[in-house]
MIROTI-775951 format. One line per field, with one value per residue: z, x, y of N, C-alpha, C, O in turn; residue number from 1. Coordinates in steps of 0.001 Angstrom, whole numbers. Layout:
residues N
n_c3 = Z_...
n_c1 = X_...
n_c2 = Y_...
ca_c3 = Z_...
ca_c1 = X_...
ca_c2 = Y_...
c_c3 = Z_...
c_c1 = X_...
c_c2 = Y_...
o_c3 = Z_...
o_c1 = X_...
o_c2 = Y_...
nr = NUM_...
This chain:
residues 319
n_c3 = 0_939_-779_-1892_-1930_-83_2175_2503_3096_5545_7144_7008_8410_11016_11586_11273_13309_15487_15155_15852_18516_19769_21460_21137_21246_19132_18982_19845_17768_15645_16455_16364_13627_12511_13642_12333_9714_9826_10503_8171_6649_8374_8087_5456_5750_7409_5706_3626_4952_4777_2702_3129_5236_3808_1834_3451_4376_2112_1860_4184_3646_1542_2818_4626_2883_1797_4015_4310_4675_2324_-55_-3205_-6449_-7345_-4928_-3694_-5272_-5436_-7021_-6503_-7078_-6243_-3486_-3373_-4130_-5092_-4057_-1444_-164_-407_1124_3632_4289_4243_6073_6685_6186_8012_10378_10262_10357_12770_14587_14748_16077_14746_13605_11869_12976_14365_12546_10952_9758_8035_6218_5182_3941_1992_477_-391_-1996_-4034_-5161_-6777_-8901_-12314_-13094_-11209_-11718_-14269_-13683_-12094_-13968_-15792_-17034_-15927_-12831_-11876_-10475_-11412_-12419_-10041_-8555_-10148_-9833_-7071_-7103_-8513_-6710_-4506_-5664_-6585_-4573_-1978_-1789_-1917_221_2848_5464_5894_5731_7988_9915_9734_10387_12960_14234_14224_14635_12987_10603_9229_6189_4791_3514_666_-359_904_-64_-2772_-2731_-1861_-4159_-5942_-4738_-5175_-7899_-7891_-6406_-8171_-10114_-8745_-6829_-4080_-939_305_2834_2302_1844_3982_2977_-289_-1414_-533_-2224_-4358_-5856_-5879_-6061_-6490_-5336_-3109_384_1682_4285_5638_4182_4878_7618_7724_6346_8100_10326_9236_8615_11149_12570_10816_10698_12313_11453_8675_8763_9498_7222_5314_6325_5994_3312_2360_2086_4601_4782_3686_5509_7835_7121_6741_6618_8893_7875_5247_5801_7051_4947_2994_4411_4762_2119_1580_3467_2538_60_831_2386_708_-1784_-4153_-5127_-7599_-7869_-9107_-8680_-5876_-5470_-6926_-5464_-2949_-3727_-4742_-2402_-969_-2251_-1124_1622_2278_1867_-681_-2161_-1520_-3005_-5199_-3797_-2278_-4390_-5731_-3700_-2743_-5025_-5627_-3291_-3215_-5506_-4743_-2663_-4016_-5573_-3544_-2599_-545_-1134_-2784_-5610_-6709_-9656_-13095_-14370_-12049_-10865
n_c1 = 823_1797_3886_7261_7462_5508_6506_8940_7939_6685_8876_10218_8400_8568_11286_11366_9644_11141_13385_12409_11697_13555_13330_13137_14238_16147_14831_12279_11598_11510_9357_7308_7309_6548_4011_2750_2816_1158_-1190_-2088_-3113_-5159_-6795_-7591_-9190_-11183_-12356_-13235_-15207_-17319_-19013_-21283_-22776_-23365_-24990_-27112_-27972_-29166_-31274_-32730_-33624_-35354_-37310_-38318_-39529_-41504_-43107_-44413_-47330_-48754_-47419_-45664_-46073_-43609_-42239_-43638_-42969_-40008_-36751_-34653_-32088_-29522_-29700_-29770_-27246_-24518_-21936_-22003_-23385_-21542_-19324_-20514_-21149_-18781_-16595_-13906_-13541_-15375_-14182_-11702_-12592_-14062_-12115_-10501_-12128_-13874_-16523_-19344_-21523_-21847_-21718_-23790_-24627_-22549_-22658_-25254_-24966_-23058_-24484_-26605_-25233_-24100_-26427_-27294_-25616_-24629_-23425_-24416_-27152_-27189_-26292_-28438_-30466_-29755_-30153_-30181_-28656_-25211_-22257_-19903_-20755_-21667_-19311_-17862_-19412_-19042_-16335_-16315_-17758_-15999_-13858_-14957_-16631_-15559_-12797_-12760_-14231_-14593_-15540_-15228_-12467_-11735_-12818_-11277_-8780_-9173_-9689_-7296_-3907_-2097_-3392_-3405_-2908_-3080_-5431_-6094_-4372_-5233_-7859_-7361_-6500_-8784_-10339_-8853_-9289_-12037_-12043_-10706_-12490_-14626_-13690_-13010_-14958_-14758_-13280_-10010_-7567_-5193_-1658_701_2992_4173_6075_5395_3467_4726_6987_9946_13563_14770_13237_13049_12778_10348_9749_12151_13644_12529_12968_15740_16304_15202_16878_19365_18823_18251_20704_22211_21273_22322_24982_24725_23269_25119_26728_24933_24465_26992_27075_25619_25027_25573_23302_21344_21521_20335_17757_17016_14747_13523_12197_13211_15910_15787_14759_16798_18967_18003_17982_20745_21564_20184_21433_23973_23451_22100_23405_22437_20365_19660_21121_19576_16988_16776_17143_14934_12787_12882_12644_10034_8608_9198_7626_5153_5502_7040_8074_6924_9275_10791_11156_12853_15069_15792_16319_18509_20553_20774_21564_24021_25551_25573_27025_29547_30020_30091_32375_34279_34200_32550_29946_29058_28078_26748_26613_25722_25169_24073_24802
n_c2 = -1214_1355_3531_4428_7233_8212_6984_8274_10796_10317_9605_12039_13715_12693_13176_15936_16772_15901_17488_19945_19611_17946_15692_12956_9618_7388_4917_5615_7327_5506_3909_5811_6333_3808_3564_5668_4755_2457_3728_4960_2869_2205_4448_4102_1777_2843_4788_3168_1891_3627_3079_1332_2760_5132_4131_3205_5644_6727_4903_5449_8027_7551_5995_7833_9631_8015_7712_10059_12210_12657_11263_11580_9978_9181_9084_7058_4925_4506_4798_2220_1519_2473_2074_-673_-1436_-3573_-3453_-2389_-4456_-6550_-5655_-5327_-7936_-9249_-11176_-10712_-7976_-6893_-7738_-6390_-3740_-3574_-4335_-2137_-505_1236_3375_4713_5817_8209_10206_11181_13612_14352_12223_12581_15062_14470_12585_14172_15965_14308_13343_15349_15331_14820_12404_10640_10692_9553_6971_6063_6057_4165_780_-2480_-3456_-3851_-5311_-4205_-1689_-536_-387_1374_3629_4219_4688_7082_8656_8723_10001_12439_13519_13077_13762_16508_17262_19239_18977_16254_16082_17574_15920_13497_14469_15312_12930_11520_12365_11268_11022_13359_14946_12551_11891_12013_10067_7707_7636_7191_4567_3319_3604_2042_-377_-724_-1279_-3706_-5298_-5262_-6982_-9341_-9815_-9809_-8690_-7960_-7407_-4902_-5334_-3699_-2452_-1555_-3192_-5673_-6475_-7405_-9824_-11865_-12093_-9630_-7695_-5054_-4592_-2527_-1685_-2113_-313_2266_2384_2282_4627_6515_6154_6872_9536_10510_10414_11866_14462_16641_16727_17230_19535_21406_21331_22285_24864_25973_26182_28242_31797_34357_35936_34227_32166_33097_32942_30361_27696_25283_23046_22891_22418_19909_18346_18564_17497_14924_14059_14045_12172_9911_9549_8741_6447_4699_3272_2212_3739_6069_9351_11322_10422_10570_13370_14391_13298_14623_17260_17245_16651_18929_20802_20523_20668_22789_26239_28604_28942_26793_24372_24999_25880_23609_21866_23113_23354_20748_19342_20622_20106_17321_16689_17577_15799_13396_13798_13920_11384_10665_10049_7215_5543_2494_1113_1538_4775_5886_8225
ca_c3 = 0_1048_-1713_-1365_-1728_1189_3246_2713_3762_6945_7818_7120_9472_12308_11769_11431_14661_16434_14990_16573_19960_20232_22639_20767_20999_17838_19100_19884_16412_14839_16866_15815_12182_12234_13978_11262_8537_10059_10572_6825_6286_9206_7448_4283_6223_7893_4553_2916_5759_4525_1621_3652_5873_2794_1233_4428_4415_982_2179_5201_2992_773_3756_5171_1837_1715_5213_4304_4680_945_-927_-4656_-7070_-7344_-3550_-3411_-6066_-5649_-7702_-5438_-7635_-5374_-2186_-3514_-4809_-4705_-3321_-34_326_-311_2265_4879_4588_4187_7454_6853_6305_9293_11429_10176_10749_14197_15341_14923_16833_13904_13425_11219_13601_14882_11474_10070_9014_6938_5235_4529_3056_842_-368_-1014_-3042_-5179_-5773_-7758_-9943_-13551_-13147_-10367_-12442_-15344_-13037_-11658_-15132_-16578_-16820_-14877_-11955_-11951_-9522_-12088_-12448_-8655_-8167_-10891_-9192_-5817_-7469_-8854_-5461_-3688_-6362_-6777_-3378_-717_-1756_-1738_1330_3942_6752_6013_6025_9392_10716_9797_11073_14384_14762_14414_14132_11933_9363_8568_4859_4196_2997_-770_-612_1338_-1004_-4026_-2530_-1846_-5557_-6497_-4142_-5871_-9179_-7584_-6018_-9389_-10838_-7933_-6044_-2655_-400_1146_3417_1554_2569_4407_2118_-1670_-1736_-190_-3347_-5408_-5508_-6603_-5278_-6703_-4627_-1879_1459_1942_5718_5939_3547_5593_8921_7476_5991_9333_11143_8585_8781_12577_12951_9868_10691_12834_10563_7405_9050_9443_5812_4657_6804_5427_1858_2000_2571_5926_4615_3503_6721_8784_6598_6519_7269_9396_6960_4146_6340_7266_3643_2361_5176_4447_793_1708_4212_1641_-967_1447_2933_-320_-2981_-5348_-5571_-8386_-7276_-9698_-8000_-4532_-5571_-7369_-4386_-1902_-4345_-4790_-1034_-581_-2839_-257_3043_2461_1437_-2151_-2769_-968_-3980_-5953_-2854_-1994_-5618_-5994_-2662_-2687_-6198_-5478_-2190_-3586_-6473_-3953_-1896_-4984_-5920_-2392_-2296_563_-1768_-3792_-6216_-7313_-10814_-14206_-14490_-10793_-10481
ca_c1 = 0_2619_4997_8474_7225_4822_7404_9877_7189_6473_10169_10449_7568_9128_12558_11064_9108_12248_14267_11803_11577_14758_12990_12907_15348_15999_13797_10989_11342_11114_8000_6429_7246_5754_2624_2255_2605_-30_-2361_-2588_-3976_-6355_-7642_-8161_-10280_-12242_-13031_-13931_-16381_-18383_-19876_-22569_-23544_-23875_-26116_-28204_-28455_-30091_-32462_-33507_-34275_-36464_-38354_-38939_-40399_-42646_-43936_-45080_-48799_-49250_-46252_-45873_-45929_-42168_-41875_-44243_-42262_-38680_-35680_-33859_-30840_-28378_-29938_-29506_-25960_-23833_-20701_-22350_-23735_-20306_-18515_-21253_-21189_-17434_-16114_-12582_-13689_-16041_-13188_-10726_-13266_-14407_-10862_-10008_-13177_-14404_-17972_-19835_-22812_-21917_-21424_-24961_-24712_-21586_-23193_-26407_-24471_-22411_-25531_-27337_-24380_-23975_-27753_-27469_-24606_-25047_-22970_-25309_-28409_-26999_-26238_-29779_-31339_-29338_-30991_-29882_-27516_-24089_-21194_-18965_-21327_-21705_-17938_-17501_-20110_-18384_-15055_-16628_-18140_-14809_-13021_-15631_-17292_-14823_-11489_-12972_-15180_-13845_-15974_-14581_-11060_-11660_-13123_-10164_-7666_-9510_-9671_-5922_-2858_-1386_-4163_-3229_-2277_-3174_-6768_-6097_-3683_-6128_-8980_-6913_-6461_-10178_-10761_-8201_-9976_-13312_-11753_-10377_-13726_-15429_-13165_-12909_-16169_-14473_-12302_-8927_-6782_-3971_-391_1030_4037_3997_7004_4729_2604_5604_7736_11205_14765_15200_12327_13613_11797_10053_9828_13583_14088_12147_13635_17139_16296_14972_18085_20395_18452_18304_22090_22844_20694_23232_26153_24399_22815_26334_27128_23978_24710_28260_26932_24814_25543_25098_21928_20483_21571_19362_16413_16809_13590_13870_11681_14166_17131_15516_14627_18113_19787_17490_18481_22168_21637_19742_22453_25076_22994_21529_24226_21758_19353_20287_21045_18455_15767_16791_16906_13559_11858_12840_12114_8577_8095_9344_6518_3975_5790_7935_7595_6843_10598_11533_11523_14035_16187_16173_16898_19838_21534_20959_22360_25391_26225_25777_28130_30773_30198_30508_33762_35140_34103_31629_28810_29502_26952_27123_25784_25876_24197_23435_25150
ca_c2 = 0_2561_3585_5074_8663_8468_6554_9385_11864_9936_9742_13482_14278_12298_13881_17359_16918_15757_18644_21066_19360_17237_14897_11565_8714_6717_3885_6311_7813_4345_3543_6847_6108_2606_3897_6524_3897_1634_4606_5228_1744_2342_5459_3428_918_3725_5391_2098_1594_4592_2604_847_3843_6052_3411_3234_7030_6848_4101_6173_9162_6992_5582_9054_10176_7106_7862_11363_12147_12559_11100_11582_8661_8861_8734_5753_3911_5095_4060_1593_991_2784_1439_-2107_-1662_-4819_-3197_-2273_-5790_-7342_-5209_-5583_-9370_-9827_-11353_-10107_-6524_-6630_-7937_-5293_-2491_-3617_-4439_-767_209_2289_3455_5923_6122_9587_11161_11230_14869_14275_11281_13201_16120_13825_12003_15285_16511_13399_13185_16417_15217_14176_11011_9844_10578_8573_5660_5699_5887_3003_-401_-3444_-3199_-4789_-4987_-3310_-332_-47_-37_2582_4750_4578_5300_8474_9329_8956_10982_13724_14052_12944_14429_17945_17455_19856_18413_14949_16344_17973_14737_12549_15109_15345_11571_11045_13260_10548_11055_14651_14877_11215_11623_11717_8799_6630_7600_6584_3119_2870_3508_861_-1526_-901_-1935_-5098_-5975_-5422_-8137_-10551_-10008_-9914_-7743_-8484_-6320_-4607_-5333_-2343_-1881_-1969_-4285_-6928_-6824_-7911_-11032_-12013_-11765_-8251_-6785_-4512_-4476_-1119_-1409_-1994_930_3480_2384_2643_6047_7270_6081_7688_10935_10842_10688_12774_15800_17650_16782_17870_20898_22230_21384_23181_26232_26459_26268_29419_33077_34756_36420_33058_31342_33641_32698_28931_27082_23964_22022_22763_21805_18488_17699_18477_16550_13590_13720_13719_10909_8840_9334_7991_5165_3826_3415_1717_4698_7142_10688_12055_9970_11156_14815_14621_12963_15654_18474_17089_16756_20337_21561_20398_20874_23917_27549_28662_28881_25654_23345_25428_25929_22224_21316_23671_23048_19298_18955_21142_19414_15913_16620_17699_14569_12376_14092_13626_9958_10409_9373_6243_4850_1213_824_2468_5845_6233_9603
c_c3 = 0_57_-1132_-1112_-372_2367_3547_3464_5244_7741_8022_8282_10858_12586_11971_12839_15692_16346_15751_18083_20582_21450_22330_20650_19638_17903_19158_18506_15504_15167_16296_14315_11835_12569_12872_10004_8685_10046_9194_6351_7127_8578_6218_4684_6681_6733_3747_3648_5582_3497_2139_4354_4883_2073_2161_4537_3299_1261_3188_4587_2198_1695_4373_4158_1694_2865_5294_4234_3263_-26_-2405_-5182_-7078_-5957_-3143_-4091_-6421_-6444_-6626_-5913_-6713_-4030_-2226_-4165_-4219_-3843_-1823_569_519_929_3596_5275_4623_5605_7696_7001_7633_10447_11452_10683_12251_15074_15666_15664_16058_13856_12714_11864_14029_13791_10446_9183_7823_5834_4465_3558_1806_-101_-1082_-2180_-4264_-5886_-6859_-8946_-11150_-13608_-12299_-11068_-13551_-14792_-12670_-12841_-15991_-16170_-15649_-14074_-12207_-10929_-10141_-12091_-11052_-8209_-8887_-10266_-7919_-6055_-7763_-7599_-4633_-4339_-6364_-5478_-2145_-683_-1531_-591_2560_5295_6967_6363_7491_10306_10848_10531_12572_15018_15020_13844_13010_10588_8613_7295_4171_3487_1518_-1063_-238_397_-2310_-3913_-2369_-3284_-6247_-5983_-4826_-7202_-8971_-7224_-7243_-10173_-10040_-7062_-4557_-2261_351_1618_2654_2415_2886_3473_696_-2056_-1439_-1272_-4478_-4941_-6346_-5775_-5405_-5956_-3300_-854_1825_3420_6130_5368_4420_6985_8781_7133_7235_10188_10555_8764_10217_12983_12038_9955_11173_11920_9299_7598_8980_8007_5049_5042_6191_3916_1405_2582_3950_5857_4490_4774_7742_8376_6269_7291_7689_8482_5794_4607_6510_5934_2958_3083_4948_3079_819_2414_3335_601_-427_1818_1877_-1642_-4269_-5881_-6338_-7722_-7814_-9030_-6622_-4574_-5929_-6248_-3365_-2447_-4383_-3394_-563_-1123_-1921_1195_3308_2105_-91_-2842_-2356_-2029_-4774_-5053_-2556_-3209_-5824_-4981_-2561_-3842_-6043_-4420_-2535_-4594_-5765_-3198_-2793_-5321_-4790_-2026_-1126_86_-2882_-4295_-6944_-8449_-11860_-14196_-13207_-10297_-11489
c_c1 = 860_3774_6168_8269_6580_5675_8440_9182_7007_7773_10507_9662_8113_10407_12337_10534_10224_13213_13728_11830_12810_14476_12734_14222_15126_14892_12402_10606_10893_9688_6986_6240_6352_4282_1987_1956_1324_-1297_-2928_-3493_-5256_-7325_-8325_-9343_-11463_-13046_-13799_-15218_-17514_-19389_-21251_-23369_-24117_-25074_-27328_-28813_-29469_-31390_-33354_-34258_-35493_-37625_-39067_-39902_-41663_-43642_-44644_-46606_-49357_-48077_-46625_-45733_-44469_-41706_-42471_-43487_-40860_-37752_-34731_-32496_-29649_-28506_-29574_-28158_-25205_-22603_-20960_-22638_-22491_-19505_-19210_-21217_-19815_-16868_-14756_-12674_-14342_-15056_-12188_-11328_-13539_-13164_-10299_-11012_-13722_-15929_-18296_-21131_-22953_-21796_-22545_-24977_-23760_-22127_-24357_-25970_-23814_-23464_-26328_-26540_-24334_-25313_-28010_-26522_-25106_-24628_-23867_-26661_-28304_-26967_-27646_-30711_-30965_-30151_-30570_-28647_-26424_-23051_-20208_-19465_-21366_-20321_-17472_-18171_-19394_-16984_-15263_-16984_-16912_-13888_-13653_-16145_-16393_-13513_-11618_-13924_-14434_-14252_-15378_-13113_-10874_-11885_-11911_-8971_-7913_-9411_-8255_-4922_-2075_-2102_-4046_-2403_-2420_-4499_-6746_-5449_-4580_-7324_-8575_-6857_-7862_-10664_-10116_-8871_-11307_-13110_-11430_-11628_-14608_-14985_-13290_-14129_-15940_-13410_-11220_-8083_-5480_-2737_22_2033_3904_4929_6379_3753_3404_6317_9003_12386_15210_14338_12953_12505_11582_10132_11292_14129_13787_12773_15108_17261_16119_16234_19193_20102_18557_19730_22750_22372_21670_24444_25836_23793_23990_26818_26235_24260_25981_28178_26124_25447_24979_23651_20958_20404_20532_17927_16147_15595_13957_13371_12634_15442_16943_15439_15977_18998_19304_17978_19942_22348_21246_20806_23624_24635_22514_22296_23525_20693_20038_20112_19861_17137_15671_16480_15457_12555_11754_12401_10588_7962_8140_8202_5291_4248_6757_7270_7493_8193_11392_12006_12764_15268_16709_16859_18327_20882_21805_21833_23819_26170_26507_26915_29480_31063_30587_31986_34727_35135_33188_30353_29347_28281_27440_26172_25918_24777_23551_23774_24605
c_c2 = 1269_2503_4370_6567_8922_7994_7635_10528_11548_10025_11219_14084_13939_13080_15380_17642_16843_16937_19852_20879_18707_16342_13423_10805_8071_5672_4506_6827_6673_3913_4527_6649_4924_2820_4736_5715_3082_2486_4920_4100_1766_3344_4876_2542_1760_4313_4355_1729_2576_4071_2197_1953_4845_5435_3433_4633_7266_6097_4816_7354_8692_6612_6781_9663_9327_7338_9211_11206_11952_12429_11138_10161_8221_8451_7388_4624_4410_4177_3526_1094_1246_2075_-51_-2401_-2859_-4574_-3106_-3641_-6653_-6953_-5492_-7053_-10013_-9961_-10707_-8597_-6151_-6754_-6784_-3991_-2468_-3693_-3058_118_1410_2233_4765_6406_7579_10647_11231_12473_14861_13374_11895_14289_15541_13249_13089_15871_15593_13200_14223_16293_14427_12707_10104_9641_9535_7155_5194_5406_4682_1783_-1255_-3042_-4225_-4362_-4013_-1873_276_405_1224_3806_5168_5142_6776_9263_9677_9988_12375_14351_14089_13718_15927_18261_17973_19287_17024_15124_16729_16775_13829_13158_15216_13960_11069_12041_12589_10653_12379_14453_13521_10946_11225_10366_7620_6501_6929_5067_2542_2665_2308_-414_-1786_-1628_-3412_-5889_-6217_-6659_-9432_-10828_-10151_-8894_-8487_-7312_-6144_-4798_-3897_-1674_-2415_-3107_-5639_-7369_-7463_-9175_-11101_-11559_-10314_-7240_-6360_-4280_-3012_-760_-1232_-689_2140_3539_2766_4120_6904_7299_6944_9171_11407_11233_11717_14201_16863_17835_17558_19253_21859_22390_22361_24626_26824_26661_27473_30671_33384_35226_35245_32213_31802_33326_31230_28445_25675_22855_21796_22068_20307_17757_17528_17467_15119_13129_13316_12373_9732_8525_8513_6581_4180_3983_2993_2679_5829_8507_11475_11682_10613_12641_15094_14352_14089_17009_18410_17218_18212_21191_21570_20783_22024_25227_27551_28539_27633_24672_23733_25484_24527_21615_21794_23241_21549_18832_19383_20375_17964_15761_16735_16405_13394_12557_13736_12150_9640_9726_8493_5490_3596_892_1914_3520_6297_7629_10603
o_c3 = -838_51_-27_-171_398_3457_4706_4353_6093_8888_9073_9053_11757_13690_12752_13476_16649_17355_16236_18839_21769_22361_23162_20042_19057_16971_18579_18117_14683_14272_15804_13800_10959_11867_12520_9317_7768_9626_9062_5722_6641_8545_5974_4025_6381_6775_3244_3031_6174_3429_1635_4084_5080_1745_1706_4761_3503_944_3068_4967_2185_1381_4610_4528_1495_2700_6240_3780_3044_-746_-2799_-4455_-6849_-5824_-2343_-3561_-7583_-6521_-5923_-5213_-6438_-3506_-1228_-4692_-3016_-2992_-1026_1675_1493_1689_4574_6461_4986_6279_8790_7828_8298_11388_12515_11364_12922_16189_16720_15856_16635_14042_12914_11342_14051_14080_9243_7998_6733_4655_3246_2474_702_-1319_-2251_-3215_-5395_-7084_-7749_-9896_-11020_-14104_-12632_-11016_-13748_-15375_-12915_-12723_-16817_-15100_-14503_-14575_-12691_-10562_-9471_-11804_-10891_-7566_-8305_-10181_-7709_-5287_-7320_-7443_-4119_-3648_-6168_-5309_-1356_355_-1013_-448_3227_6180_8097_7198_8150_11338_11957_11217_13363_16199_15937_12713_12181_9545_7490_7332_3057_2913_1152_-1915_-985_92_-2893_-4881_-2711_-3586_-7049_-6710_-5040_-7581_-9768_-7682_-7343_-10823_-10586_-6604_-3836_-3111_964_889_2393_3599_2122_3207_493_-2936_-2022_-1249_-5434_-3767_-7396_-4879_-4550_-5938_-2480_-1203_2233_3769_6878_5986_4681_7480_9618_7568_7403_10711_11282_9029_10480_13652_12423_9359_10511_11651_8898_6671_8472_7620_4245_4185_5904_3307_206_3465_4404_6762_5098_5080_8431_9182_5598_8474_6947_8326_5384_3893_6161_5797_2405_2448_4942_2895_157_2015_3374_295_-1143_1586_2106_-2516_-5359_-6974_-5785_-7095_-7072_-8838_-6242_-3805_-5306_-6096_-2964_-1708_-4090_-3236_146_-514_-1943_1917_4429_2048_-733_-3984_-2793_-1964_-5003_-5490_-2577_-3072_-6060_-5354_-2320_-3654_-6297_-4635_-2189_-4529_-6145_-3108_-2373_-5350_-5040_-1235_-746_806_-3805_-3519_-7694_-8218_-11539_-14035_-13252_-9407_-11330
o_c1 = 672_4548_6084_8845_7056_5572_8774_9768_7160_7768_11018_10203_8122_10597_13045_10922_10254_13793_14497_11967_13082_15299_12177_15183_14048_14096_11456_9439_9994_8907_5931_5131_5494_3404_824_965_505_-2356_-4135_-4523_-6321_-8533_-9504_-10382_-12613_-14276_-14888_-16195_-18578_-20509_-22270_-24564_-25219_-26041_-28451_-30014_-30494_-32475_-34579_-35393_-36531_-38785_-40274_-40968_-42756_-44852_-45387_-47105_-50298_-47766_-47736_-45328_-44146_-40866_-41883_-43377_-40574_-37948_-34084_-31834_-28864_-27529_-29124_-27949_-25250_-22266_-20219_-22192_-22394_-19063_-18558_-21252_-19682_-16680_-14487_-11984_-13915_-15095_-11860_-10653_-13281_-13161_-9701_-10790_-13996_-16535_-17633_-21772_-24060_-21773_-22303_-25302_-24117_-22061_-24445_-26539_-23993_-23364_-26683_-27102_-24509_-25338_-28835_-26618_-25898_-25374_-24058_-27238_-29216_-27554_-27998_-31635_-31758_-30759_-30597_-27735_-26685_-22974_-19730_-18708_-21125_-20173_-16768_-17573_-19160_-16509_-14486_-16561_-16796_-13220_-12961_-16097_-16461_-13155_-10696_-14371_-13727_-13410_-15058_-12578_-9950_-11229_-11554_-8235_-6970_-9088_-8038_-5068_-1464_-1498_-4534_-1325_-1921_-4675_-7323_-5923_-4671_-7757_-9360_-7132_-8093_-11322_-10761_-8999_-11676_-13909_-11826_-11807_-15262_-15803_-13631_-14318_-16842_-12733_-11479_-7903_-4760_-2756_-285_1938_3564_4602_6779_3265_2836_6250_9104_12234_15937_14661_13335_11418_12521_10537_11628_14971_14673_13076_15654_18198_16812_16613_19881_21003_18906_19941_23724_22987_21834_24869_26593_23808_23874_27268_26715_24290_26043_29082_25962_26302_24028_22862_19888_19368_19925_17003_15168_15436_14619_14039_12853_15992_17824_15991_16266_19696_20115_18341_20337_23172_21886_21050_24197_25371_22514_21878_23959_20168_20916_19089_19212_16271_14623_15650_14817_11582_10652_11844_9919_6907_7246_7846_4494_3332_7231_6044_7929_8263_12528_13136_13637_16377_17916_17868_19237_21974_22939_22739_24735_27332_27562_27680_30442_32212_31327_32749_35853_35965_33054_29755_30008_27544_28415_25048_26194_23599_22562_23106_24799
o_c2 = 2151_1546_4907_7113_9757_8556_7880_11146_12426_10472_11607_14877_14779_13590_16015_18621_17617_17339_20682_21841_18886_16254_12708_11277_8193_5557_3971_6775_6853_3591_4127_6785_5030_2318_4534_5961_3029_2020_5126_4347_1385_3109_5133_2559_1437_4333_4633_1305_2394_4576_2670_2076_5356_6123_3655_4784_7916_6583_4795_7642_9354_6878_6742_10155_9857_7178_9471_10176_11189_13378_10782_9254_7056_7560_6662_3518_4700_2964_4303_329_339_1540_-613_-3494_-3115_-5398_-3682_-3950_-7400_-7814_-5856_-7380_-11182_-8948_-10212_-8001_-5208_-5961_-6258_-3219_-1469_-3170_-2845_1313_2462_1178_5783_7318_8118_11843_11326_12393_15309_13721_11752_14423_16056_13397_12935_16228_16048_12919_14013_17070_13493_11864_8935_8555_8733_6244_4040_4601_4231_1756_-805_-2384_-5327_-3190_-3097_-946_1473_1444_2049_4879_6358_5979_7622_10408_10790_10756_13374_15569_15032_14275_16558_19399_17218_19130_16656_14395_16251_16632_13432_12449_15211_13833_10276_12504_13264_10403_12504_13859_13355_9872_10201_9615_6646_5390_6180_4359_1383_1670_1634_-1399_-2941_-2484_-4263_-7017_-7255_-7310_-10482_-11955_-10576_-8314_-9523_-6337_-7107_-4462_-2981_-476_-3581_-3904_-6646_-8499_-7993_-9541_-10466_-10729_-9808_-6052_-7195_-3820_-2329_349_-314_-37_2954_4624_3485_4790_7908_8347_7662_9967_12558_12245_12364_15086_17888_18959_18441_20063_22974_23469_23160_25509_28019_27234_27702_30598_32748_34953_35249_31624_30982_33429_30903_28746_24950_21834_20656_21229_19521_16665_16466_16677_14193_11967_12356_11550_8681_7358_7691_5622_2971_4743_3367_2465_6491_8779_12212_12535_11135_13126_15940_15090_14465_17821_19401_17831_18675_22200_22508_21178_22204_25315_26596_28083_27443_24188_22896_25173_24286_20923_20999_22811_21134_18019_18602_20030_17434_14799_16068_15972_12504_11592_13304_11703_8477_8926_8970_4880_3637_446_3070_3199_7029_8155_11808
nr = 1_2_3_4_5_6_7_8_9_10_11_12_13_14_15_16_17_18_19_20_21_22_23_24_25_26_27_28_29_30_31_32_33_34_35_36_37_38_39_40_41_42_43_44_45_46_47_48_49_50_51_52_53_54_55_56_57_58_59_60_61_62_63_64_65_66_67_68_69_70_71_72_73_74_75_76_77_78_79_80_81_82_83_84_85_86_87_88_89_90_91_92_93_94_95_96_97_98_99_100_101_102_103_104_105_106_107_108_109_110_111_112_113_114_115_116_117_118_119_120_121_122_123_124_125_126_127_128_129_130_131_132_133_134_135_136_137_138_139_140_141_142_143_144_145_146_147_148_149_150_151_152_153_154_155_156_157_158_159_160_161_162_163_164_165_166_167_168_169_170_171_172_173_174_175_176_177_178_179_180_181_182_183_184_185_186_187_188_189_190_191_192_193_194_195_196_197_198_199_200_201_202_203_204_205_206_207_208_209_210_211_212_213_214_215_216_217_218_219_220_221_222_223_224_225_226_227_228_229_230_231_232_233_234_235_236_237_238_239_240_241_242_243_244_245_246_247_248_249_250_251_252_253_254_255_256_257_258_259_260_261_262_263_264_265_266_267_268_269_270_271_272_273_274_275_276_277_278_279_280_281_282_283_284_285_286_287_288_289_290_291_292_293_294_295_296_297_298_299_300_301_302_303_304_305_306_307_308_309_310_311_312_313_314_315_316_317_318_319
């Protein structure tokens, strides 16, 4: 589930937090990192658990309309296609999903208003109208609909974002990533007709002797960054002018020091890959000028370290 980009981000967050407070041992930092990794999969399970409650929300609205003193013909004979969608039935009856959801003590019972607002919003959308007007139901069509709902309604839902961030500090910034895996899961269910819990690390989805363990990667990266921060902070400070030194942001320092640490600790990762990764992360976690600053200083410093022999890459084209 977790790719190298998000693993780098999680290691960065732990190292950045420690750089501000200086109160974590290496073992505490590793525990914090692993908790953060597991929390992303927890968020994925929590969001996937919205399928059935959202379906029930639609059913309740239909029943309320039916119970009116003088319902219309449409209210007497409602379109039940969404209410009877196959995806909700599969997840509600799947013992593995029920176990994963209940094990984490999750529930959507307290979030009726969010569900009602989401259903009200999607009910007005053209893609939902087309789905309701189409003929026979199918698991494939139901999964495509929920993919659209998660892409169109949930990623831009500010109340949902506030909810997940309030429920766990580890879930901050993870909403889009977890939603994307929900959508991938819908496609899998459409083909296989069942759900299975995703492996935590993407390397666990692959096989073969050449597959590198992602958990080992991120723990090694964290350790290298933990011990390298002070050393490379001094290198960074000596590489800028006095004027720039006074304006260094800690987030930029941590990102650059992580890039330097990664280049030393992982001889098989090309420098271009390392530089690009931290430049991309800087776009989201730095200032408007962070990405260009990280790019320039990281590239310049790494070239010096290659020339001095401190960074050694094993393989053609890795520098």
